[in-house]
C-alpha positions as CSV (number, residue, x, y, z in Angstrom):
1,M,53.0,-4.2,-51.0
2,I,52.7,-0.9,-52.6
3,K,56.2,0.6,-54.1
4,L,57.2,4.5,-53.8
5,G,55.7,6.4,-56.3
6,Q,53.0,3.2,-57.7
7,Q,49.7,4.5,-58.1
8,S,47.3,2.5,-55.8
9,D,44.5,-0.2,-57.4
10,A,40.9,0.9,-56.7
11,K,40.1,-1.6,-54.8
12,D,42.8,-1.0,-52.2
13,L,41.2,2.5,-51.5
14,R,37.4,1.0,-51.7
15,P,37.7,0.3,-47.9
16,R,39.0,2.8,-46.6
17,L,36.1,5.4,-48.7
18,I,33.3,3.1,-47.1
19,G,34.6,3.9,-43.4
20,V,35.4,7.0,-43.7
21,A,31.8,7.7,-44.9
22,V,30.2,5.5,-42.8
23,F,31.9,8.0,-39.9
24,F,30.6,10.9,-42.0
25,I,27.1,9.7,-42.2
26,A,27.3,8.6,-38.6
27,G,28.0,12.2,-37.7
28,L,25.1,13.9,-39.2
29,L,22.4,10.9,-37.8
30,V,24.3,12.3,-34.4
31,L,24.0,15.8,-35.3
32,S,20.5,15.6,-36.7
33,V,18.7,13.8,-34.0
34,N,20.7,16.4,-31.6
35,L,19.2,19.5,-34.2
36,Y,15.4,17.8,-33.9
37,R,15.9,17.7,-30.3
38,L,17.0,21.1,-29.5
39,M,14.6,22.5,-32.2
40,V,11.8,20.3,-31.7
41,V,11.6,18.6,-29.2
42,R,13.0,21.0,-26.7
43,Y,12.2,24.0,-28.5
44,E,9.8,25.4,-25.9
45,E,12.5,24.9,-23.2
46,F,15.0,26.8,-25.0
47,N,13.4,29.4,-26.1
48,A,11.7,30.5,-22.9
49,L,15.7,30.7,-21.4
50,S,16.6,32.6,-24.4
51,V,13.9,35.2,-23.7
52,D,14.5,34.7,-20.3
53,N,18.5,35.6,-21.2
54,Q,16.9,39.3,-22.6
55,F,14.2,39.9,-20.3
56,K,14.8,40.9,-16.9
57,D,11.8,40.8,-14.1
58,V,11.8,43.5,-11.6
59,R,9.7,44.2,-8.8
60,L,7.7,47.1,-8.3
61,R,7.3,47.1,-4.3
62,A,4.4,48.4,-3.3
63,P,3.9,51.6,-0.5
64,R,3.5,50.3,3.0
65,G,0.1,51.7,4.4
66,L,0.4,54.5,6.9
67,I,-0.2,54.1,10.9
68,R,-2.1,57.6,12.1
69,D,-3.7,58.5,15.1
70,R,-7.9,58.8,15.6
71,R,-8.1,62.7,14.0
72,G,-5.4,61.5,11.4
73,E,-2.1,62.8,12.3
74,V,0.1,60.2,10.5
75,L,2.8,58.5,12.7
76,V,4.7,56.4,10.4
77,D,5.0,56.8,7.1
78,A,8.0,56.4,4.5
79,R,10.7,58.9,3.2
80,P,13.0,57.7,0.3
81,S,16.4,55.6,0.9
82,L,19.1,55.0,-1.4
83,D,19.7,51.5,-1.1
84,V,22.1,49.2,-3.0
85,F,20.4,45.4,-4.8
86,I,22.4,42.6,-6.2
87,T,20.7,40.0,-8.3
88,P,23.3,36.5,-8.0
89,A,22.4,35.7,-11.4
90,F,24.4,38.8,-13.0
91,C,27.2,39.2,-10.8
92,Q,29.9,38.3,-12.7
93,K,32.6,37.1,-9.9
94,C,30.5,38.6,-7.6
95,V,32.3,37.4,-4.2
96,A,36.1,37.8,-5.7
97,E,35.4,41.6,-7.3
98,V,32.2,42.7,-7.0
99,I,32.1,42.4,-3.0
100,P,35.5,44.2,-2.0
101,R,34.5,46.9,-4.1
102,L,31.1,46.9,-2.3
103,A,33.1,46.9,0.9
104,E,35.9,49.4,0.2
105,V,33.2,51.9,-0.7
106,L,30.7,51.2,1.7
107,Q,32.9,50.4,4.8
108,W,31.7,47.2,5.3
109,D,33.4,45.5,8.2
110,E,33.7,41.4,8.1
111,E,30.5,40.6,9.8
112,Q,28.7,42.7,7.0
113,R,30.7,41.3,4.4
114,A,30.1,38.0,5.1
115,R,26.2,38.6,5.5
116,V,26.3,39.6,2.1
117,E,28.3,36.8,0.6
118,A,25.9,34.5,2.6
119,L,22.6,36.3,1.5
120,L,23.9,35.3,-2.6
121,K,24.9,31.7,-1.6
122,A,21.0,31.1,-0.4
123,A,19.9,32.7,-3.8
124,H,18.6,29.2,-5.7
125,G,16.8,28.9,-8.9
126,P,14.7,32.1,-10.0
127,Q,15.9,33.0,-6.3
128,R,19.5,34.5,-8.4
129,Y,16.7,36.1,-10.9
130,Q,15.8,38.5,-8.0
131,P,17.8,41.5,-6.8
132,L,19.0,41.2,-3.3
133,I,19.1,44.2,-0.5
134,A,22.6,44.3,0.1
135,A,23.0,47.5,1.7
136,V,20.4,50.2,3.4
137,D,20.1,54.2,3.6
138,I,23.7,54.8,2.0
139,S,24.7,58.4,2.3
140,R,24.9,60.2,-1.2
141,E,28.0,60.3,-1.2
142,E,28.2,56.5,-1.5
143,F,25.4,56.7,-3.4
144,D,27.5,58.9,-5.8
145,Q,30.9,57.0,-5.7
146,L,29.0,53.5,-6.5
147,L,27.4,55.0,-9.3
148,A,31.0,56.4,-10.9
149,R,32.0,52.9,-10.5
150,Q,28.7,50.9,-11.6
151,F,30.5,49.7,-15.0
152,L,32.8,47.7,-12.2
153,L,29.5,46.2,-10.2
154,P,28.0,43.9,-12.7
155,G,24.3,42.5,-11.1
156,V,24.4,45.3,-8.5
157,D,22.0,48.5,-9.0
158,L,21.8,51.2,-7.0
159,E,17.6,52.5,-6.1
160,P,15.8,55.1,-4.0
161,V,13.4,53.2,-2.5
162,P,10.9,53.9,0.3
163,H,12.5,53.4,3.8
164,R,9.5,53.5,6.9
165,S,9.7,56.1,8.8
166,Y,8.4,56.7,12.9
167,R,8.2,60.5,13.0
168,A,7.9,60.8,16.9
169,G,11.2,58.5,17.7
170,P,11.4,56.5,20.5
171,T,7.7,57.9,21.6
172,L,4.8,54.8,20.8
173,A,7.8,52.6,19.5
174,H,6.8,49.4,21.7
175,I,3.3,50.1,20.4
176,L,4.0,50.8,16.7
177,G,6.5,48.5,16.5
178,Y,9.4,48.4,13.8
179,M,11.0,46.5,10.6
180,N,13.8,44.4,10.0
181,E,14.5,41.8,7.3
182,I,12.8,38.5,6.8
183,T,14.2,35.5,7.7
184,Q,14.7,32.2,5.4
185,D,12.4,29.9,7.3
186,E,9.6,33.0,7.2
187,L,10.6,33.0,3.7
188,T,9.7,29.8,3.1
189,K,6.4,29.4,4.9
190,L,4.9,33.1,4.1
191,N,5.7,32.2,0.2
192,G,5.2,28.6,0.0
193,S,4.6,27.5,-3.5
194,L,3.6,31.0,-5.3
195,E,4.7,32.0,-8.7
196,R,5.0,35.3,-7.9
197,P,5.7,35.2,-4.0
198,P,4.9,38.1,-1.9
199,Y,8.8,37.9,0.0
200,A,11.7,37.9,-1.2
201,L,15.1,37.5,0.2
202,G,16.5,40.7,1.7
203,D,13.2,42.4,2.2
204,Y,11.4,43.6,5.6
205,I,8.5,42.7,7.7
206,G,6.9,44.0,10.7
207,R,8.8,43.0,13.9
208,R,6.5,44.1,17.0
209,G,3.6,46.3,17.4
210,V,1.6,47.1,14.7
211,E,3.8,46.6,12.4
212,R,3.7,42.9,13.0
213,G,-0.1,42.2,13.9
214,F,-1.6,43.9,11.1
215,E,1.1,43.5,9.0
216,H,-0.8,41.7,6.4
217,A,-3.2,44.6,6.1
218,I,-0.4,47.5,5.9
219,R,1.7,45.5,3.4
220,G,1.0,45.9,-0.1
221,T,1.1,43.6,-3.0
222,D,4.3,44.4,-4.9
223,G,3.8,45.1,-9.0
224,W,6.1,43.4,-12.1
225,V,7.9,44.6,-15.1
226,K,10.3,43.4,-17.3
227,H,13.4,45.4,-17.9
228,V,15.6,44.1,-21.9
229,V,19.2,43.3,-20.3
230,N,22.5,42.8,-22.0
231,A,24.5,39.8,-21.0
232,R,26.2,41.2,-17.7
233,G,22.1,42.2,-16.5
234,E,22.7,45.2,-16.8
235,V,19.3,47.1,-18.0
236,M,19.0,48.6,-21.3
237,R,18.0,52.1,-22.7
238,D,16.3,53.5,-25.5
239,A,18.3,56.4,-27.6
240,R,16.4,59.0,-25.5
241,G,18.0,57.4,-22.1
242,N,14.1,56.1,-21.0
243,L,14.4,52.2,-20.1
244,L,14.0,49.5,-22.4
245,R,10.6,47.3,-21.1
246,G,9.1,44.0,-22.7
247,G,6.6,42.2,-22.3
248,T,3.5,43.1,-19.6
249,S,3.9,43.7,-16.6
250,E,1.5,44.6,-13.6
251,A,1.3,47.6,-11.1
252,P,1.7,47.8,-7.0
253,A,-1.5,48.1,-5.1
254,A,-0.4,50.3,-1.6
255,G,-1.2,48.8,1.7
256,N,-4.1,49.6,3.6
257,N,-4.0,52.2,6.3
258,V,-3.8,51.8,10.2
259,V,-5.8,53.9,12.1
260,L,-5.4,53.9,16.2
261,S,-7.6,55.3,18.9
262,L,-4.5,56.9,20.0
263,D,-4.9,61.6,20.0
264,A,-1.6,62.1,18.9
265,R,-1.8,65.7,21.3
266,L,-3.0,63.9,24.5
267,Q,0.2,61.4,23.8
268,A,2.5,64.3,23.9
269,E,1.1,65.7,27.0
270,A,1.1,62.1,28.4
271,E,5.0,62.0,28.0
272,R,5.6,65.5,29.0
273,A,3.9,65.5,32.1
274,F,5.8,62.2,33.1
275,P,8.4,62.6,35.1
276,G,9.7,59.1,35.8
277,T,13.2,57.5,34.4
278,A,11.0,54.3,33.7
279,G,7.7,53.3,33.8
280,A,4.2,53.9,32.7
281,V,0.9,56.0,31.6
282,I,-2.2,54.5,30.2
283,A,-5.0,56.9,29.0
284,M,-7.6,54.6,28.0
285,E,-11.6,55.5,27.6
286,T,-13.9,53.8,30.2
287,K,-16.9,53.0,28.9
288,T,-14.8,51.4,25.4
289,G,-11.7,50.4,26.3
290,F,-10.0,51.9,23.4
291,I,-6.8,53.8,24.3
292,R,-5.9,57.2,23.9
293,A,-3.0,57.9,25.4
294,I,0.0,54.8,26.2
295,V,3.7,55.5,27.4
296,S,6.3,52.9,28.2
297,R,9.7,53.9,29.3
298,P,12.2,54.0,28.8
299,A,11.8,52.8,25.1
300,F,14.3,52.4,21.8
301,D,14.1,53.8,18.3
302,P,12.4,52.3,16.1
303,N,14.5,54.3,13.3
304,E,17.6,52.6,14.2
305,M,16.3,49.1,14.3
306,T,14.2,49.4,11.1
307,G,17.1,48.2,9.4
308,R,20.4,46.8,9.8
309,V,21.1,47.8,13.6
310,S,24.2,46.4,14.4
311,P,24.9,43.4,17.0
312,K,27.1,45.6,18.8
313,R,23.9,47.9,19.2
314,V,21.3,45.4,19.7
315,A,24.1,43.6,23.0
316,Q,23.9,47.5,24.1
317,L,20.2,47.5,25.0
318,S,19.3,44.1,25.7
319,Q,21.9,44.4,28.4
320,D,20.8,48.1,29.6
321,P,20.0,47.6,33.3
322,L,16.1,49.9,32.2
323,Q,15.3,47.4,29.8
324,P,13.6,49.8,26.9
325,M,13.1,47.3,25.1
326,V,10.9,46.0,27.8
327,F,7.0,46.9,27.2
328,R,6.4,48.7,30.8
329,A,2.7,48.5,30.2
330,G,1.6,45.2,29.5
331,A,5.0,42.8,29.6
332,E,6.2,44.4,32.8
333,H,4.5,43.3,36.1
334,Y,4.9,45.3,39.7
335,H,3.2,45.2,42.8
336,P,0.3,47.1,42.8
337,G,0.0,48.6,46.3
338,S,-2.5,50.2,47.5
339,T,-4.3,51.0,44.1
340,F,-4.9,47.0,45.0
341,K,-6.8,48.0,48.5
342,V,-10.5,48.7,46.3
343,V,-10.7,44.7,45.2
344,T,-10.3,44.0,49.1
345,L,-13.1,46.0,50.0
346,L,-15.2,44.7,47.1
347,A,-14.0,41.3,48.2
348,A,-14.9,41.6,51.9
349,L,-18.3,43.6,51.2
350,Q,-19.6,41.0,49.0
351,S,-17.9,37.8,51.2
352,G,-20.7,39.9,53.8
353,V,-17.0,40.2,56.4
354,V,-17.9,44.2,56.5
355,T,-20.7,46.7,55.8
356,P,-20.3,50.1,54.3
357,S,-20.3,51.6,58.4
358,S,-17.8,48.7,60.1
359,T,-15.1,50.3,61.4
360,A,-11.9,49.6,62.8
361,V,-9.3,51.1,65.4
362,C,-6.1,51.9,63.8
363,N,-3.0,52.0,65.7
364,G,-0.3,51.9,63.7
365,G,-0.2,48.8,63.0
366,Y,-2.3,44.9,63.0
367,T,-1.0,41.4,64.8
368,L,-1.7,38.4,63.8
369,G,-0.1,35.9,65.9
370,N,3.4,37.1,66.9
371,R,3.8,39.3,63.7
372,R,3.3,42.9,63.4
373,W,2.0,44.3,60.1
374,R,2.6,47.9,60.4
375,C,0.7,50.6,59.0
376,H,2.3,52.8,56.5
377,N,1.6,55.8,59.5
378,E,3.3,54.6,62.7
379,R,0.5,56.6,64.4
380,G,-2.4,55.1,63.3
381,H,-5.9,56.6,61.8
382,G,-7.7,55.9,65.0
383,V,-11.1,55.1,64.1
384,V,-12.1,54.5,60.2
385,D,-14.6,52.6,58.7
386,A,-14.9,51.8,55.2
387,K,-14.3,54.9,53.3
388,R,-12.5,56.2,55.3
389,A,-9.5,53.4,55.2
390,I,-10.0,53.9,51.2
391,Q,-9.7,58.1,51.3
392,V,-6.3,57.6,54.0
393,S,-5.3,54.3,52.4
394,C,-5.4,53.0,56.2
395,D,-3.6,49.1,55.9
396,T,-4.8,48.1,58.9
397,Y,-8.0,47.9,57.7
398,F,-7.4,45.9,55.5
399,Y,-5.6,43.6,57.3
400,R,-8.5,43.0,59.5
401,A,-10.6,42.5,56.3
402,A,-7.7,39.6,55.5
403,D,-7.6,38.3,58.6
404,L,-11.7,37.8,58.6
405,M,-12.3,36.1,54.8
406,G,-8.8,34.5,54.0
407,I,-7.3,35.2,50.4
408,D,-9.8,33.4,48.1
409,P,-12.1,35.8,48.2
410,I,-9.9,38.8,47.1
411,A,-8.2,36.2,44.1
412,N,-11.8,36.0,43.1
413,V,-12.6,39.5,42.5
414,G,-9.1,40.4,41.4
415,K,-9.7,37.4,38.3
416,Q,-13.3,38.4,37.6
417,L,-11.4,42.3,36.8
418,G,-9.2,41.2,35.2
419,L,-5.5,40.1,36.9
420,G,-4.1,37.0,37.0
421,G,-4.2,37.2,32.6
422,P,-3.3,38.9,29.5
423,S,-5.2,41.9,28.9
424,N,-4.9,41.0,25.3
425,L,-4.6,44.5,23.7
426,G,-3.3,42.5,20.6
427,V,-0.5,44.2,19.2
428,A,2.0,43.8,21.8
429,A,3.5,41.1,24.5
430,E,2.0,40.4,27.7
431,V,2.3,39.0,30.7
432,P,-0.3,37.3,33.3
433,G,0.4,38.6,36.3
434,V,-0.3,37.2,39.7
435,M,-3.2,36.6,41.5
436,P,-2.3,34.8,44.0
437,D,-4.9,32.3,46.1
438,T,-4.5,29.0,48.3
439,A,-4.0,26.9,45.9
440,Y,-1.3,29.1,44.2
441,H,0.6,29.2,47.2
442,N,0.1,25.8,48.0
443,R,2.0,24.9,44.4
444,V,5.0,27.5,44.9
445,T,5.6,28.7,48.5
446,P,7.8,26.9,50.6
447,G,5.5,25.3,53.9
448,G,2.3,26.1,51.4
449,Y,-0.3,28.9,52.4
450,T,-0.6,30.7,55.6
451,K,-2.8,33.1,57.0
452,G,-0.3,36.1,57.3
453,M,-0.4,36.0,52.9
454,A,-3.7,37.1,53.1
455,L,-2.8,40.1,54.9
456,N,0.2,41.0,52.1
457,T,-2.0,40.8,49.5
458,A,-4.5,42.6,50.7
459,I,-2.9,46.0,50.6
460,G,-1.2,44.7,46.8
461,Q,2.1,43.3,48.1
462,G,3.1,39.5,48.8
463,D,2.6,37.8,45.4
464,V,0.2,39.7,43.8
465,N,1.9,41.5,40.7
466,V,-0.5,43.5,38.1
467,T,1.0,45.2,34.8
468,P,-0.4,48.7,34.1
469,L,-2.9,48.1,31.6
470,Q,-4.4,45.1,33.7
471,L,-5.4,48.0,35.9
472,A,-6.6,50.5,34.3
473,V,-8.6,47.5,33.0
474,L,-9.4,47.3,36.5
475,Y,-10.4,50.9,37.9
476,S,-12.5,51.4,34.1
477,A,-14.7,48.2,35.5
478,I,-14.8,50.4,39.1
479,G,-16.1,53.3,36.7
480,N,-18.4,51.7,34.2
481,K,-20.3,49.7,37.4
482,G,-18.6,46.1,36.4
483,H,-18.1,46.4,32.6
484,V,-14.6,44.3,32.1
485,L,-13.6,45.6,28.4
486,N,-11.1,43.9,26.8
487,P,-8.3,47.6,25.9
488,Q,-8.1,48.0,22.6
489,I,-5.4,50.3,20.3
490,V,-6.7,50.2,16.9
491,Q,-10.1,51.6,15.6
492,R,-10.3,50.8,11.7
493,I,-8.2,49.6,8.9
494,E,-8.6,52.3,5.6
495,T,-7.9,52.0,2.1
496,P,-4.9,54.3,1.1
497,D,-8.3,56.7,-0.9
498,G,-10.4,56.5,2.8
499,R,-12.4,53.9,2.7
500,V,-13.2,51.7,5.8
501,V,-12.4,48.0,5.2
502,E,-12.6,46.9,8.7
503,T,-14.0,48.7,12.1
504,Y,-13.0,47.5,15.7
505,A,-16.1,47.7,18.4
506,P,-15.5,47.1,21.8
507,K,-15.6,44.3,23.3
508,Q,-16.7,43.2,27.0
509,V,-14.8,40.3,28.9
510,R,-17.1,39.4,31.6
511,Q,-19.8,42.1,34.0
512,L,-18.4,42.2,37.3
513,E,-21.6,42.1,40.3
514,M,-21.7,44.4,42.4
515,T,-24.6,46.1,43.7
516,D,-26.0,49.8,44.2
517,E,-24.7,50.2,47.4
518,Q,-21.0,48.5,46.6
519,H,-20.4,50.3,43.5
520,K,-21.7,54.2,45.4
521,L,-19.1,53.2,48.1
522,L,-16.2,52.4,46.3
523,I,-17.0,55.6,44.0
524,D,-17.5,57.8,47.5
525,G,-13.8,56.8,48.6
526,L,-12.2,57.3,45.1
527,V,-13.4,60.2,45.3
528,S,-12.3,61.4,48.9
529,V,-8.8,60.2,48.2
530,V,-8.6,63.4,45.9
531,N,-11.3,65.7,47.4
532,E,-11.5,65.5,50.9
533,P,-9.4,66.5,53.8
534,G,-6.7,64.1,55.1
535,G,-7.0,62.4,51.5
536,T,-3.7,60.9,49.6
537,A,-4.1,63.0,46.6
538,T,-5.7,66.3,47.3
539,R,-3.1,68.4,45.6
540,S,-4.1,66.8,41.9
541,R,-7.7,67.6,42.6
542,S,-9.3,69.5,39.9
543,T,-12.0,72.3,40.2
544,E,-13.6,71.5,37.3
545,Y,-14.7,68.2,37.4
546,T,-14.3,65.6,39.9
547,I,-11.6,62.6,39.6
548,A,-12.0,59.5,41.4
549,G,-8.9,57.8,41.9
550,K,-6.6,55.6,44.5
551,T,-2.7,56.1,45.4
552,G,-0.3,53.5,45.7
553,T,3.4,53.3,46.9
554,A,4.4,49.4,46.4
555,Q,7.3,48.3,48.7
556,V,10.7,47.2,46.6
557,A,13.3,46.3,48.9
558,R,12.1,45.3,52.7
559,L,11.8,48.2,55.1
560,G,14.2,48.0,57.7
561,A,13.7,49.2,61.5
562,V,14.3,53.7,60.3
563,R,12.4,54.1,57.0
564,L,14.4,56.1,54.3
565,K,13.3,59.4,52.0
566,K,13.6,57.9,48.4
567,E,16.8,60.3,47.6
568,Q,18.9,58.2,50.3
569,M,18.0,55.0,48.5
570,N,19.6,53.1,45.7
571,Y,17.3,53.6,42.6
572,F,16.4,50.0,42.1
573,E,15.7,49.5,45.6
574,R,13.1,52.9,46.2
575,D,9.5,52.3,46.0
576,H,7.1,52.2,43.0
577,A,4.9,54.7,42.9
578,W,0.9,54.2,41.3
579,F,-1.9,56.5,40.9
580,A,-5.3,54.9,39.2
581,A,-8.0,57.3,38.7
582,F,-11.4,58.2,36.2
583,A,-13.6,61.3,35.3
584,P,-15.3,62.7,36.2
585,A,-16.5,60.3,38.6
586,E,-20.0,61.1,38.3
587,D,-20.2,59.3,34.9
588,P,-16.8,58.3,34.3
589,E,-15.2,58.6,30.2
590,L,-11.4,58.4,31.0
591,T,-9.7,56.2,32.7
592,I,-5.5,56.8,34.2
593,V,-2.9,54.5,35.5
594,V,0.5,55.9,36.1
595,L,3.4,54.2,36.9
596,N,6.2,55.8,38.3
597,E,8.6,52.9,38.6
598,H,11.1,53.4,41.8
599,G,8.9,57.0,41.4
600,G,8.7,57.3,45.0
601,H,5.1,57.8,46.3
602,G,2.0,57.8,44.6
603,G,0.6,60.9,45.9
604,S,3.5,63.6,45.1
605,D,5.2,61.0,42.0
606,A,2.1,60.1,40.3
607,A,-0.8,61.5,40.6
608,P,0.2,64.7,39.1
609,T,0.9,63.2,35.3
610,A,-2.4,62.1,35.7
611,A,-4.1,65.6,36.4
612,A,-2.6,67.1,33.9
613,V,-3.6,64.2,31.2
614,F,-7.2,64.6,32.7
615,A,-6.9,68.7,32.4
616,K,-5.5,68.1,28.8
617,Y,-8.3,65.6,28.0
618,F,-11.0,67.9,28.8
619,E,-9.4,70.8,27.3
620,L,-8.9,69.3,24.0
621,K,-12.4,67.8,24.0
622,K,-13.6,71.2,24.4
623,A,-11.8,72.6,21.9
624,D,-13.1,69.7,20.1
625,S,-16.6,70.8,19.9
626,F,-16.4,74.2,19.6
627,A,-14.5,73.4,16.6
628,L,-17.2,71.4,15.8
629,G,-19.8,73.8,16.1
630,E,-21.2,71.8,19.1
631,E,-22.5,72.3,22.1
632,W,-20.5,72.2,25.1
633,V,-21.5,70.6,28.4
634,P,-18.9,71.0,30.4
635,P,-18.3,68.2,33.8
636,R,-19.5,68.9,36.7
637,P,-17.7,70.4,39.3
638,P,-16.5,68.6,42.2
639,K,-17.8,70.2,45.9
640,P,-15.4,72.6,47.7
641,I,-13.1,71.4,50.1
642,I,-13.4,72.4,53.9
643,F,-10.4,72.0,56.0
644,A,-11.0,71.4,59.6
645,K,-9.1,73.0,61.8
646,P,-6.5,70.1,63.0
647,N,-6.5,68.7,66.3
648,P,-3.1,68.4,68.5
649,A,-4.2,65.6,70.4
650,A,-5.4,64.1,68.1
651,P,-3.4,61.5,65.9
652,A,-2.7,62.6,62.3
653,D,-6.0,61.4,59.8
654,V,-8.1,60.6,62.9
655,S,-11.6,60.5,61.3
656,E,-15.0,61.6,63.9
657,P,-14.6,58.6,67.1
658,A,-17.2,55.9,66.5
659,V,-16.9,52.0,68.2
660,A,-14.3,49.4,66.4
661,D,-16.0,46.4,65.6
662,V,-13.1,44.2,66.6
663,P,-10.8,45.5,69.0
664,L,-7.1,45.0,67.5
665,P,-4.3,42.8,69.4
666,P,-1.3,44.4,71.5
667,E,1.8,45.3,69.1
668,S,4.2,42.9,68.4
669,T,7.7,44.1,67.8
670,V,8.3,41.2,64.6
671,Q,7.8,43.3,60.8
672,A,6.5,42.3,58.1
673,P,6.0,44.0,54.0
674,P,3.6,46.6,54.5
675,G,2.1,48.5,51.9
676,T,2.0,52.1,51.6
677,P,-0.8,55.0,49.9
C-alpha cells in the first residue's frame, strides 16, 4: 500500500497509462472510421443534402390554355389571384404556431384549418420541399396583413398566381366545366414515378366540361428554378433586392388553346330569347353536327366552383330542386311529346301500314279494347292524311298507325336515329334515354308488353325518353336526308401563338335509309307546321326563309277530367314545351331544339325562342359575309300564307273531306295518357 506523501513506482503507473492510451487510440480509430465513412463513402449523399439545404426548387406554374369561341372570342382565361403557400420542410412549429396565425388573419373555421393540417401531414419525402396551396384568392387586405407578419410565418410564401376566369359566369358552365383541387389518388395515378411530376398537392385539375375533357391539352408544362434559401427556408436576396438563384432552371411552357364551334353572339341570343326557368336550347349545324349555341338552365357559376367552394354551398346546389348542376341538354331525359311523331310516321311509311295519301278520321280520340286514348283536340280534326297529321299534330292518326304496326318498327327507326344511346358529345355527362320495344317492356313492365304501350310511344309518351341533344341529332338527320351525326363542340386545338395542333372533322354515325318520297313527305309536313293554316307553330313563321319544325307538349302529370291551364298547376306538374326545327327547309343549315321544362305549350312557349335564334343566325351570317367581302345569297323566302275563311259548321283544324281508310270504333270513357302538340 502506498502511504500518503509517498511517491509511486513507475511500474505501478504503467498499466494505467497503457489503459488510457488504448482508450484514446480506440476512440481515434472510431473517429477515423466515421470520418472516412462521412467524407469518402457517403460523400456524394451528404454533399447533395448540403446543397439541398442551400437551395429550394421553386415551381414556375405554366399558364393554362385559353378556351375561345369559333371567332376567337375568349370565353375562359386567367386573372391574378393572391395565394398562400406553405413548404412543410421549412415550416417550423407549423401546426402549433404558424397555422393558428394564418387562421387568425384569414378567418378560417375549424374545417378549413383541419384541411390545411391534413394537407401538411400528407406531404412525405420530396413533397415536403414542394410549396402547398393553403389559401386561394385572398383579399388585398389579408395579403398585406400576412406580408407584415411574414417574419412570424416561416415556410409561408405569398404569391400572385393566375386563377381561372370564366368571363360569362353561369353561361356555358356545363360545357366549359370548372377546376378544383387534385385528390391524393389522382396525384398518385397521374404522377407515377416521374422525377419532376406534373402535379403537386394542392394543384387544381379540370372538372367537368372542356376543362376536364381536354385537361391534357390545356394544361401546360411547369418550369422550375433554384432559389438560395436560409435555414428557415426563406428565399435570400442580393443587395439590390433581387432573388438569389443557383444552378440551372427550366422555363414553363404554356398550355394549348381550345377553340369551340360555339358563336358567342348566337349563344347570347339563345340565352336572351329562352324564357324558361329550366330547360335547354341547342343550335347545331345540320350538315356537320357542330354546336353553334347551347343553353342549359339553371346553371352554376364556375368561378365560384373553381377553388375552395365550401361544403355548405355544395350542399345547397345539390339540394336545389331545380338541380343547377345537371346538364339539361344531355344528362336529363324527357318525354319528347309530339316532336317524336316524325319517327312514328317514318316507321309507318317504311312498314307499309300507311302511305302519303292514307287518311284517318279523328273524332277526338282512339279506342283500343275498352280504353280510350284522347286526341289533344277533343272536338277532333276530322279526316287527316299523313302531312295534315303532322301539321295539326293529330294524335289519333298516330294511335291508329301504332295499332297497325306495333311498337318494334317505331323503336327500330328511333334507334337508327340515335335514341336509346348517348350522343357522345364528349365534354359533358350524358344519359342514354329510353327507346322502348317489346323486349324492353317484357323485361321491365309487370305483365309485359301490351298493344296500348305502342299507342303511348307513338306520340312521344309512355316510356320513351329523349335528351334535347338526341332530338337535335334526330331532326338534323331528317333535314340532311338520313345522315346521323355525332354532335361536337370542339373544332380545333391551337398553340398559344395560333398554330393548329389538331382539327376535328364532322363524324357520321350511321346512314338512315329513307326514300325520296318519304323524305319529301316529312319535310312537307314539318314545313306546314310553321307555314300553313292550322299549323301549330305559325306564329313563329319567318317571311325571309322557310322553317320546318314540330311542336311538342309532353305531359308530366296524368290528365284529370278537366284540363287545367298552366297557371293553375304546380310548376313541377306542368307540361314540357318542345320545338324542334331546321332552316332553310330547302337546304337546311341549322337545327334548333328548344325544351322549356314545365313551360306549357310547344307552339307558344318554345317555338318563339327557336325563331329568334334562327333570325340571329341569318343576321350574323349576312353581316359576316359583308365583313369578309363575300357575296350574300339570302335563303329563298317561304310561300305566302293564305288563311281560308273559317267554316262554323266544321270542327276546328279540319282538312278537306276525304274517306277514311279504317273507321274508328265508338268512344269509351276510359282515359290514357295523351300527347299534345
